[in-house]
C-alpha positions in Angstrom: 44.3 13.8 8.5 44.2 10.6 10.5 42.0 7.6 9.7 39.9 8.3 12.9 39.0 11.8 11.6 35.8 11.9 9.5 36.1 13.4 6.1 33.7 16.2 5.1 32.6 17.2 1.6 34.8 20.3 2.0 37.8 18.0 2.5 37.0 16.0 -0.7 36.6 19.3 -2.5 40.1 20.4 -1.4 41.8 17.2 -2.4 40.2 17.2 -5.7 40.8 20.9 -6.2 37.2 21.5 -7.2 34.4 23.4 -5.5 32.1 21.9 -2.9 29.3 22.5 -5.3 31.0 20.2 -7.9 31.5 17.5 -5.3 27.9 17.8 -4.2 26.7 17.4 -7.8 28.9 14.2 -8.2 27.3 12.8 -5.1 23.9 13.6 -6.4 24.5 11.9 -9.7 24.5 15.1 -11.8 27.6 14.0 -13.8 26.4 15.9 -16.9 27.4 19.0 -15.1 31.0 18.2 -15.0 33.8 16.8 -17.2 34.5 13.1 -17.2 38.0 13.8 -15.9 36.6 15.7 -13.0 34.1 12.9 -12.1 36.9 10.4 -12.3 39.2 12.3 -10.1 36.4 12.8 -7.5 35.6 9.1 -7.7 39.2 8.2 -7.1 39.6 10.3 -4.0 36.3 9.1 -2.4 37.5 5.5 -3.0 40.9 6.0 -1.6 39.8 7.9 1.3 36.7 5.7 2.2 34.6 8.8 2.4 31.2 8.2 3.8 28.5 10.8 3.1 26.9 12.3 6.1 23.3 11.5 5.6 22.1 13.8 8.4 23.9 16.8 6.9 22.4 16.0 3.4 18.8 15.7 4.8 19.3 18.9 6.6 20.5 20.7 3.6 17.6 19.3 1.6 15.1 19.9 4.4 14.1 16.3 3.8 14.9 13.1 5.6 15.2 9.5 4.2 12.2 8.5 6.1 8.9 7.6 4.4 5.7 7.2 6.4 3.5 4.3 5.6 0.2 4.8 7.3 -1.8 1.5 7.2 -5.5 1.3 8.1 -4.9 -1.9 10.2 -1.7 -3.8 10.3 -3.5 -6.8 11.8 -4.7 -7.5 8.3 -2.7 -9.8 6.1 -3.2 -7.3 3.3 -1.3 -4.5 5.2 1.7 -6.6 6.2 2.1 -7.9 2.6 2.0 -4.5 0.9 4.4 -3.1 3.6 6.9 -5.8 2.6 6.6 -4.6 -1.1 7.1 -1.0 -0.1 10.2 -1.7 1.9 11.8 -3.8 -0.8 11.8 -0.7 -3.2 12.5 2.0 -0.6 15.6 0.3 0.8 17.1 0.0 -2.7 17.0 3.8 -2.9 18.2 4.5 0.6 14.9 5.2 2.1 13.5 3.8 5.3 9.8 2.9 5.6 8.2 3.8 9.0 5.0 1.9 9.6 2.2 3.6 11.4 -1.0 1.7 12.4 -4.2 3.5 12.3 -5.9 0.5 13.9 -9.1 1.0 12.0 -9.6 4.3 14.0 -10.2 7.5 12.4 -8.8 9.6 15.4 -5.7 7.5 15.4 -5.2 8.0 11.8 -5.6 11.7 12.1 -3.1 11.9 14.9 -0.6 9.9 12.8 -1.1 12.3 9.8 -0.7 15.3 12.1 2.6 13.8 13.3 3.8 13.1 9.8 2.9 16.6 8.6 4.9 18.2 11.4 7.9 15.9 11.2 10.7 15.8 8.5 9.3 12.9 6.5 10.4 12.6 2.8 7.0 11.5 1.8 4.0 9.2 2.7 2.2 6.2 1.4 -1.3 6.1 2.8 -4.0 3.6 3.0 -6.7 5.9 4.3 -9.7 5.4 6.5 -10.9 8.9 5.9 -12.9 10.0 3.0 -12.4 13.7 3.8 -10.3 15.1 1.0 -9.3 18.2 3.3 -7.3 15.9 5.6 -5.1 14.9 2.5 -5.1 18.1 0.6 -2.9 19.9 3.1 -0.1 17.4 2.3 -0.5 18.3 -1.3 -0.5 22.0 -0.5 2.7 21.5 1.5 4.1 19.8 -1.5 4.9 16.5 0.4 4.9 13.6 -2.1 1.9 11.2 -1.3 0.7 8.1 -2.9 -2.6 6.3 -1.9 -2.7 2.5 -1.8 -5.9 0.5 -1.9 -8.0 3.6 -1.9 -9.1 6.4 -4.3 -10.4 9.8 -3.4 -12.6 11.0 -6.2 -12.2 14.8 -5.6 -8.4 14.8 -5.5 -5.9 14.3 -8.3 -3.1 12.4 -6.8 -1.1 9.2 -7.4 -2.7 5.8 -6.3 -2.3 2.1 -6.6 -5.5 0.1 -6.4 -6.8 -3.3 -7.8 -9.7 -3.9 -10.2 -12.2 -4.2 -7.5 -15.5 -3.6 -9.4 -14.5 -5.6 -12.5 -13.1 -8.6 -10.6 -16.1 -8.9 -8.3 -18.4 -8.8 -11.2 -16.4 -11.3 -13.1 -16.2 -13.8 -10.1 -19.9 -13.6 -9.4 -20.7 -14.4 -13.1 -18.5 -17.5 -12.9 -20.4 -18.8 -9.9 -23.5 -19.5 -12.0 -26.0 -17.0 -10.5 -28.9 -19.2 -11.1 -27.6 -21.8 -8.7 -28.1 -19.6 -5.6 -31.3 -18.4 -4.0 -29.6 -15.8 -1.7 -26.5 -13.9 -1.6 -24.8 -12.5 1.5 -21.8 -10.1 1.5 -19.7 -10.0 4.6 -17.5 -7.0 4.9 -16.1 -4.5 7.4 -18.1 -1.2 7.5 -18.4 0.1 3.9 -19.0 3.8 4.6 -17.7 5.6 1.6 -14.4 3.7 1.2 -13.8 3.3 -2.4 -12.5 -0.3 -2.3 -15.5 -1.7 -0.5 -18.0 0.5 -2.4 -16.6 -0.9 -5.7 -16.7 -4.5 -4.7 -20.3 -4.4 -3.5 -21.3 -2.6 -6.7 -19.6 -5.3 -8.9 -21.5 -8.1 -7.0 -24.8 -6.2 -7.4 -24.4 -6.0 -11.1 -24.9 -9.9 -11.2 -27.2 -10.5 -8.2 -30.3 -8.3 -7.8 -30.8 -9.1 -4.2 -27.8 -8.8 -2.0 -27.7 -8.8 1.8 -24.7 -6.9 3.1 -23.6 -7.7 6.6 -21.1 -5.1 8.1 -18.9 -6.3 10.9 -15.5 -5.8 12.6 -12.9 -8.6 12.2 -12.3 -8.6 15.9 -16.1 -8.8 16.7 -17.1 -11.3 14.0 -19.0 -14.3 15.5 -19.8 -17.0 13.0 -22.3 -18.7 15.3 -24.2 -15.4 15.4 -24.2 -15.2 11.7 -25.7 -18.6 11.6 -28.8 -17.4 13.3 -29.6 -15.2 10.3 -28.0 -17.1 7.4 -28.3 -21.0 6.9 -24.6 -21.7 6.6 -25.4 -25.4 5.7 -27.6 -24.5 2.7 -25.6 -24.7 -0.5 -28.1 -22.4 -2.2 -26.8 -19.5 0.1 -23.8 -17.9 -1.5 -21.5 -16.0 0.9 -19.1 -13.4 -0.5 -16.4 -12.2 2.0 -14.5 -9.0 1.1 -11.7 -9.5 3.6 -9.3 -12.4 4.1 -9.4 -12.3 7.8 -13.2 -12.7 7.9 -13.0 -15.4 5.3 -10.6 -17.4 7.3 -12.9 -17.2 10.3 -15.7 -18.6 8.2 -13.6 -21.4 6.6 -12.3 -22.6 10.0 -15.9 -22.9 11.3 -17.0 -26.6 11.7 -19.9 -26.1 9.2 -17.5 -25.1 6.4 -14.7 -27.6 7.3 -17.2 -30.3 6.6 -18.3 -28.8 3.3 -14.8 -27.8 1.8 -15.0 -30.7 -0.7 -18.5 -29.9 -1.9 -20.1 -27.5 -4.3 -18.6 -24.0 -3.6 -21.0 -21.6 -1.8 -18.3 -19.2 -0.3 -15.8 -17.1 -2.0 -14.0 -13.8 -1.4 -10.9 -11.5 -1.7 -7.7 -13.2 -0.4 -4.0 -12.0 0.0 -2.2 -15.0 1.1 -2.4 -18.8 0.3 -4.1 -19.7 3.6 -7.7 -19.9 2.3 -6.6 -22.3 -0.4 -5.1 -24.7 2.2 -8.5 -24.5 4.0 -10.6 -25.0 0.9 -8.4 -26.4 -1.9 -11.3 -26.9 -4.2 -12.7 -23.5 -4.0 -11.9 -20.4 -6.2 -11.1 -17.1 -4.6 -10.2 -13.5 -5.8 -6.5 -13.3 -5.4 -5.1 -9.9 -4.7 -1.4 -9.0 -5.1 -0.6 -6.7 -2.1 3.2 -7.1 -2.3 3.2 -5.9 -6.0 0.8 -3.1 -5.0 3.2 -2.0 -2.2 6.2 -2.1 -4.5 4.3 -0.1 -7.2 3.3 2.6 -4.7 6.9 2.9 -3.5 8.2 3.2 -7.2 5.8 5.9 -7.8 6.8 7.7 -4.6 10.5 7.3 -5.6 9.7 9.1 -8.9 8.0 11.9 -7.1 10.9 12.3 -4.7 13.2 12.6 -7.8 11.1 15.1 -9.6 12.9 18.3 -10.5 11.7 21.4 -8.5 9.2 19.2 -6.6 6.8 19.2 -9.5 5.6 15.7 -8.8 2.0 16.7 -9.1 2.6 17.2 -12.7 3.4 13.5 -13.0 0.5 11.8 -11.4 0.2 8.0 -11.8 -2.8 5.8 -11.1 -1.9 2.2 -11.3 -4.2 -0.8 -11.3 -2.7 -4.1 -10.2 -5.3 -6.7 -11.3 -6.6 -9.4 -9.0 -7.6 -12.8 -10.4 -10.3 -15.2 -9.8 -8.8 -18.6 -9.6 
């Protein structure tokens, strides 16, 4: 056989004088199903022949590709880009490729992405859902496709997830801000709806402050000048709590806050990067760890993909990656 010809698993089996099944077991790491001598013989032949495994054939045989769908609620958010980096860092180490799909904060777009993933040959999915309709997710479970939620929980479904301590850290941060120091509290967030993350944060804030004004807006439509018509931004007695970094940065870069950044803190929120700290170095914020959350979600998915007999639903994991107020 010339160097230009591509070796197959059958060729390796013939050279090693073993069955194709034995070579397949070796390639899949099932060394406990053969003698050490046989494993060494196969290893030697693979090394000498520079055999490269045909990934497409393996995927076809397993009816599973090495592609993992990562469906993000909106990739314009710093949180999404950071957790995707964490996901890829783990997937690539195990030979999987993360395919990023952007729902763009649109339920119809998310539904279209999920339909596409369902009908294609993806190995699994990591999902930051906009939908709170468990039926949309349930069919993936019924199809036995490994799925891990990130930054969200669906109460009526038992499935793996990675979240942060939204309620607890929001409550803690509010308590640290001396509630008696403020006459009003305004929460600025994207539409809460029934999204578990936002619901938990607002609930945590309300355990400390009795009266909370919640303003719901879209990052792309947020107008600080318009906000100033309803909230006195220059009054240090008015506390602003922002639940998304992109909205927070828009506030911190507004002239009224740039002038106050060295004074008593009356604005805080959840952050994913160091940018808000550069804008207001004397203020404390709720620091999330999206990279670690993404890596943790990928690690769970890898375990599910490695589960014998695809029984990953028997090994559900719910991990909380804590955020910190600092």
